C-alpha positions as protocol buffer text, in pm:
chain_id: "A"
residue {
  index: 1
  type: UNK
  ca { x: -553 y: -864 z: 209 }
}
residue {
  index: 2
  type: UNK
  ca { x: -241 y: -716 z: 57 }
}
residue {
  index: 3
  type: UNK
  ca { x: -89 y: -378 z: -19 }
}
residue {
  index: 4
  type: UNK
  ca { x: 31 y: -247 z: -354 }
}
residue {
  index: 5
  type: UNK
  ca { x: 255 y: 61 z: -381 }
}
residue {
  index: 6
  type: UNK
  ca { x: 245 y: 249 z: -709 }
}
residue {
  index: 7
  type: UNK
  ca { x: 361 y: 584 z: -843 }
}
residue {
  index: 8
  type: UNK
  ca { x: 105 y: 822 z: -993 }
}
residue {
  index: 9
  type: UNK
  ca { x: 180 y: 1021 z: -1310 }
}
residue {
  index: 10
  type: UNK
  ca { x: 236 y: 1332 z: -1095 }
}
residue {
  index: 11
  type: UNK
  ca { x: 527 y: 1157 z: -918 }
}
residue {
  index: 12
  type: UNK
  ca { x: 345 y: 1095 z: -589 }
}
residue {
  index: 13
  type: UNK
  ca { x: 344 y: 749 z: -437 }
}
residue {
  index: 14
  type: UNK
  ca { x: 33 y: 584 z: -299 }
}
residue {
  index: 15
  type: UNK
  ca { x: -72 y: 245 z: -180 }
}
residue {
  index: 16
  type: UNK
  ca { x: -380 y: 41 z: -244 }
}
residue {
  index: 17
  type: UNK
  ca { x: -529 y: -212 z: -5 }
}
residue {
  index: 18
  type: UNK
  ca { x: -651 y: -513 z: -203 }
}
residue {
  index: 19
  type: UNK
  ca { x: -880 y: -794 z: -93 }
}
residue {
  index: 20
  type: UNK
  ca { x: -796 y: -1160 z: -147 }
}
residue {
  index: 21
  type: UNK
  ca { x: -994 y: -1149 z: -474 }
}
residue {
  index: 22
  type: UNK
  ca { x: -777 y: -852 z: -590 }
}
residue {
  index: 23
  type: UNK
  ca { x: -1050 y: -589 z: -552 }
}
residue {
  index: 24
  type: UNK
  ca { x: -932 y: -246 z: -431 }
}
residue {
  index: 25
  type: UNK
  ca { x: -1067 y: -190 z: -80 }
}
residue {
  index: 26
  type: UNK
  ca { x: -896 y: 143 z: -14 }
}
residue {
  index: 27
  type: UNK
  ca { x: -644 y: 386 z: -157 }
}
residue {
  index: 28
  type: UNK
  ca { x: -408 y: 606 z: 40 }
}
residue {
  index: 29
  type: UNK
  ca { x: -333 y: 973 z: 4 }
}
residue {
  index: 30
  type: UNK
  ca { x: -30 y: 1072 z: -200 }
}
residue {
  index: 31
  type: UNK
  ca { x: 317 y: 1056 z: -45 }
}
residue {
  index: 32
  type: UNK
  ca { x: 618 y: 1252 z: -168 }
}
residue {
  index: 33
  type: UNK
  ca { x: 854 y: 955 z: -138 }
}
residue {
  index: 34
  type: UNK
  ca { x: 828 y: 581 z: -179 }
}
residue {
  index: 35
  type: UNK
  ca { x: 985 y: 543 z: 165 }
}
residue {
  index: 36
  type: UNK
  ca { x: 703 y: 743 z: 325 }
}
residue {
  index: 37
  type: UNK
  ca { x: 442 y: 520 z: 159 }
}
residue {
  index: 38
  type: UNK
  ca { x: 632 y: 208 z: 270 }
}
residue {
  index: 39
  type: UNK
  ca { x: 648 y: 340 z: 627 }
}
residue {
  index: 40
  type: UNK
  ca { x: 269 y: 392 z: 630 }
}
residue {
  index: 41
  type: UNK
  ca { x: 213 y: 37 z: 502 }
}
residue {
  index: 42
  type: UNK
  ca { x: 453 y: -103 z: 762 }
}
residue {
  index: 43
  type: UNK
  ca { x: 268 y: 83 z: 1036 }
}
residue {
  index: 44
  type: UNK
  ca { x: -62 y: -65 z: 920 }
}
residue {
  index: 45
  type: UNK
  ca { x: 82 y: -414 z: 883 }
}
residue {
  index: 46
  type: UNK
  ca { x: 229 y: -396 z: 1234 }
}
residue {
  index: 47
  type: UNK
  ca { x: -132 y: -379 z: 1351 }
}
residue {
  index: 48
  type: UNK
  ca { x: -147 y: -750 z: 1263 }
}
residue {
  index: 49
  type: UNK
  ca { x: -440 y: -719 z: 1024 }
}
residue {
  index: 50
  type: UNK
  ca { x: -398 y: -1069 z: 888 }
}
residue {
  index: 51
  type: UNK
  ca { x: -121 y: -1328 z: 872 }
}
residue {
  index: 52
  type: UNK
  ca { x: -162 y: -1328 z: 493 }
}
residue {
  index: 53
  type: UNK
  ca { x: -106 y: -951 z: 457 }
}
residue {
  index: 54
  type: UNK
  ca { x: 186 y: -859 z: 235 }
}
residue {
  index: 55
  type: UNK
  ca { x: 325 y: -576 z: 23 }
}
residue {
  index: 56
  type: UNK
  ca { x: 357 y: -575 z: -357 }
}
residue {
  index: 57
  type: UNK
  ca { x: 578 y: -306 z: -504 }
}
residue {
  index: 58
  type: UNK
  ca { x: 491 y: -188 z: -855 }
}
residue {
  index: 59
  type: UNK
  ca { x: 752 y: 86 z: -867 }
}
C-alpha cells in the first residue's frame, strides 16, 4: 500500500491510498494545504499499516 498526494483543479490537496497493484483503495477529503494532507498521511503511516507503505508526491 502507498499514498499519493495530488492537487485538484480547485486548488485543494488530497491523498489517495493505492494497493500494491496500483488500484485506488480510498481517497481523502480535500485539504487547504499540502502540509495538512502530508500530516494526515504521516498520522496514518505512524499506525504502522505495512512496512512497505510509502508516500508519492505528485505536486
